[in-house]
C-alpha positions in Angstrom: 13.5 -48.4 32.0 14.1 -47.9 35.5 13.9 -44.9 37.7 15.5 -43.6 41.1 13.2 -42.7 44.0 14.7 -40.0 46.0 12.1 -36.9 47.5 13.9 -34.1 46.4 12.7 -30.6 44.4 13.4 -32.4 41.2 11.7 -35.4 41.3 8.6 -33.3 43.0 8.7 -31.3 39.3 9.5 -34.2 37.7 5.8 -35.8 39.1 3.7 -32.6 38.2 5.3 -32.3 34.8 4.2 -36.4 34.0 0.6 -35.4 34.5 -1.4 -37.3 32.1 -4.6 -35.7 30.4 -6.6 -38.7 29.9 -7.0 -41.8 31.1 -9.9 -42.8 29.3 -9.9 -45.9 27.1 -12.9 -46.9 24.9 -14.9 -48.5 27.9 -15.6 -45.0 29.4 -17.6 -43.7 27.1 -20.6 -46.5 27.3 -21.2 -49.3 29.0 -23.6 -50.8 26.4 -23.6 -54.5 27.9 -25.6 -52.1 30.7 -27.8 -50.3 28.6 -28.6 -53.3 26.8 -29.7 -55.7 30.0 -31.3 -52.7 31.5 -33.1 -52.6 28.8 -34.2 -56.0 28.2 -34.8 -56.1 32.0 -38.2 -54.4 31.1 -38.5 -54.4 27.2 -41.8 -56.7 27.9 -43.2 -53.9 29.9 -42.1 -51.2 27.7 -43.4 -53.0 24.7 -47.3 -52.9 26.8 -46.8 -49.8 26.8 -46.2 -48.4 23.3 -50.3 -49.3 23.4 -51.1 -45.8 25.0 -48.8 -44.8 22.0 -51.2 -41.5 19.9 -54.2 -42.7 22.3 -56.8 -39.3 22.7 -58.8 -39.7 25.6 -55.3 -41.1 27.5 -55.5 -40.2 30.4 -58.4 -43.4 30.7 -56.9 -45.6 28.5 -53.5 -45.8 31.2 -55.4 -46.3 34.0 -57.6 -49.6 31.2 -53.7 -50.4 30.1 -52.1 -50.7 34.4 -55.9 -52.5 35.0 -55.3 -55.0 32.5 -51.1 -55.0 33.3 -50.1 -53.2 36.8 -46.3 -55.4 36.1 -46.4 -52.3 33.2 -46.0 -49.4 36.4 -42.4 -51.5 37.6 -41.4 -49.4 33.9 -42.9 -45.5 34.2 -40.4 -44.2 36.2 -37.4 -44.8 33.9 -39.6 -43.1 31.1 -38.8 -40.0 33.0 -35.1 -40.9 33.6 -35.1 -41.6 37.1 -34.0 -45.3 38.9 -35.9 -44.4 42.1 -39.5 -46.7 42.7 -40.7 -44.8 45.1 -41.0 -40.9 45.1 -42.6 -38.0 47.8 -43.6 -35.3 45.8 -44.3 -31.7 48.2 -47.0 -29.0 46.6 -47.4 -25.8 47.4 -51.1 -24.0 46.8 -51.6 -20.2 47.1 -51.1 -19.3 50.4 -47.8 -21.2 50.6 -48.6 -24.3 52.7 -47.0 -27.4 51.8 -48.8 -30.7 50.5 -47.4 -33.9 50.6 -48.1 -37.3 48.4 -46.2 -40.4 47.8 -46.0 -42.5 45.2 -45.0 -46.4 44.6 -43.9 -47.9 41.5 -42.7 -51.4 43.2 -46.0 -53.0 44.6 -48.0 -53.9 40.9 -49.2 -56.8 43.1 -51.6 -54.9 45.2 -52.9 -52.4 43.0 -56.1 -50.8 43.9 -58.1 -48.5 42.4 -57.1 -45.8 44.1 -53.7 -47.0 44.0 -54.4 -47.2 40.3 -55.2 -43.3 40.5 -52.7 -42.2 42.3 -49.8 -43.4 39.6 -51.8 -41.7 36.7 -51.8 -39.0 38.3 -48.4 -38.9 38.9 -48.3 -39.4 34.9 -50.3 -37.1 34.1 -48.5 -34.4 36.5 -45.1 -35.3 35.4 -45.7 -35.1 31.4 -45.3 -38.9 30.4 -49.5 -38.9 29.4 -48.8 -35.7 27.4 -45.4 -37.7 25.5 -47.9 -40.6 24.7 -50.7 -38.5 23.8 -49.4 -35.8 21.7 -46.4 -39.1 19.7 -43.6 -37.2 20.3 -41.8 -40.4 19.9 -42.4 -43.7 18.1 -41.2 -46.9 20.0 -41.3 -47.0 24.1 -38.2 -49.2 24.0 -36.3 -47.0 21.4 -36.6 -44.5 24.3 -36.2 -45.8 27.1 -32.6 -47.4 25.5 -31.6 -43.8 24.8 -32.7 -42.9 28.8 -30.0 -45.7 29.1 -27.4 -44.5 27.4 -27.6 -41.1 28.9 -28.4 -42.5 32.3 -25.1 -44.5 32.0 -23.2 -40.8 31.1 -23.6 -40.3 34.6 -21.3 -43.3 35.6 -17.9 -41.4 33.6 -16.4 -40.5 36.1 -16.8 -43.9 38.8 -15.1 -44.8 35.0 -12.0 -43.0 35.2 -11.3 -44.7 39.0 -11.5 -47.9 37.6 -9.6 -47.2 34.4 -7.0 -45.9 36.7 -7.5 -49.3 38.7 -7.6 -51.5 35.7 -4.0 -49.7 34.4 -2.3 -50.7 38.3 -3.1 -54.0 38.3 -1.7 -55.0 34.8 2.0 -53.6 36.2 0.8 -54.7 40.0 0.0 -58.4 38.7 3.4 -58.6 36.4 5.6 -58.2 39.3 3.6 -60.2 41.4 4.9 -62.9 38.6 7.9 -62.4 38.0 8.6 -61.8 41.8 6.4 -64.3 43.1 4.6 -62.0 45.3 1.0 -62.5 46.0 -2.4 -59.8 45.8 -5.3 -59.0 47.0 -7.8 -56.3 45.2 -10.2 -54.6 47.1 -8.4 -55.3 50.3 -10.3 -54.7 53.2 -8.4 -55.0 56.6 -10.5 -58.2 58.2 -9.3 -60.0 54.5 -6.4 -58.1 54.9 -5.7 -60.2 58.7 -7.7 -64.0 57.3 -5.4 -64.1 54.3 -1.8 -63.4 55.8 -2.0 -63.0 59.4 -1.6 -59.3 58.6 -3.1 -56.8 61.2 -4.4 -53.2 59.6 -5.5 -50.0 61.5 -7.6 -48.1 59.6 -8.7 -44.2 59.1 -12.4 -45.5 59.2 -14.3 -48.1 59.3 -15.1 -48.3 55.9 -11.2 -48.1 54.3 -11.0 -50.5 51.6 -7.7 -50.1 49.9 -7.8 -51.0 46.3 -4.9 -53.4 46.5 -2.4 -55.3 49.2 0.5 -57.0 48.0 2.5 -59.4 50.1 6.2 -59.6 49.7 6.7 -61.9 52.2 8.0 -59.8 54.4 6.6 -56.9 54.7 2.7 -55.8 53.6 2.1 -52.8 51.0 -1.0 -51.1 50.6 -1.9 -49.5 47.7 -4.6 -46.7 46.6 -5.4 -45.8 43.6 -7.4 -42.3 42.0 -7.5 -40.3 39.1 -8.4 -36.4 39.2 -8.9 -34.5 35.4 -10.4 -31.5 37.1 -9.2 -29.7 40.3 -11.8 -28.4 43.2 -10.9 -28.1 47.0 -11.6 -31.8 47.5 -7.8 -31.8 46.4 -6.7 -30.5 49.3 -8.4 -33.1 52.2 -7.2 -35.6 49.7 -3.9 -34.7 49.9 -4.1 -34.5 53.9 -6.4 -37.9 54.2 -3.5 -39.7 53.1 -0.9 -37.7 54.6 -2.9 -39.2 57.8 -2.8 -43.2 56.2 0.0 -42.9 56.1 0.9 -42.3 59.3 -1.5 -44.8 60.5 -0.2 -47.9 58.2 3.6 -47.3 59.2 2.5 -47.9 63.1 1.6 -51.1 62.0 5.2 -51.6 60.5 3.3 -51.9 56.4 4.7 -49.2 53.7 1.2 -47.6 51.9 1.8 -47.1 48.1 -0.4 -43.7 46.5 -0.4 -44.1 43.1 -2.9 -40.5 41.8 -2.9 -39.1 37.9 -3.7 -36.1 36.6 -3.7 -32.3 35.8 -6.0 -32.0 38.4 -3.4 -31.7 40.5 -1.8 -28.7 39.2 -4.3 -26.6 40.8 -3.4 -28.0 44.3 0.8 -28.2 44.0 1.2 -27.9 47.3 -0.9 -30.0 49.4 0.2 -32.9 47.2 3.8 -31.4 47.5 3.5 -31.8 51.7 1.9 -34.8 51.1 5.3 -35.8 48.8 7.7 -35.1 51.2 5.3 -37.1 54.1 5.0 -39.5 53.1 7.4 -42.6 51.3 5.8 -43.9 48.2 3.8 -41.3 46.4 3.7 -42.1 42.3 2.0 -41.1 39.3 1.0 -43.6 36.1 4.2 -42.1 34.2 6.9 -43.2 37.2 5.0 -47.1 37.9 5.5 -47.2 33.7 9.5 -46.3 33.9 9.4 -49.4 36.5 8.8 -47.3 40.1 6.8 -50.0 41.4 9.6 -52.8 40.6 11.7 -50.5 42.8 9.9 -50.3 45.3 9.5 -53.8 46.0 12.6 -54.4 44.8 14.0 -53.0 48.3 12.4 -55.2 50.2 13.6 -58.2 48.9 17.1 -56.7 50.1 16.6 -56.0 53.3 
């Protein structure tokens, strides 16, 4: 199925009416490979830490274990669901005066008595020693596996963005194979310049286009995003792509903005302004209906 893309109220209404509730795939929930790899990287240290489970004189036992196996300190932060290896802790006394103290878990090759005491102090204050002494857990490896699953869930927002890119890439790949076009993914201006010779001006130094398509006659720069929820950010997002449209077209290129998600229903006015300002704003339903093919075929006719 193909469709005509005209700048009118009917097309914009269709854009809003066909926004998708979700683009979740099975890989949205947990990246099991990442979880398994993260646990495997520290599994030996975690098994050594199992020694502390149920120990009565837990403070002294922790000092003893770290002296014997200083490498285990690398695994301690993840026990409290932290990726950082260095911490600056601020405490206040009764008079309101503050005191700062640094703790490092990435320098196990230079541990002296004082640093070991600091690490065990951190474990004590952060209730890690209590976790071991009370037998709250039976196996540290299993416990950390659960933590890694929880930490990975924080990446779901990013996975929605990557899911959008993956979906769009399938359509780009198909049309490029059919028409003999070339495309780049995560295309920087320097990469585009070195690959095809096109100069691309950008609105910010870190600009990286999700895709760049070279038809042999014209360069199309493609940006994708998905917004399942609303928010004030959407207004500025719409404004950003209006600005980007002007910059891209000044170089003689075309910008195709492919966006989706019911979040836009909370910011339909800024999106409408961008829709009439920009040449191409489409959603996934329009993409499925062959609109990308139609846009790129216009270049062939020209």
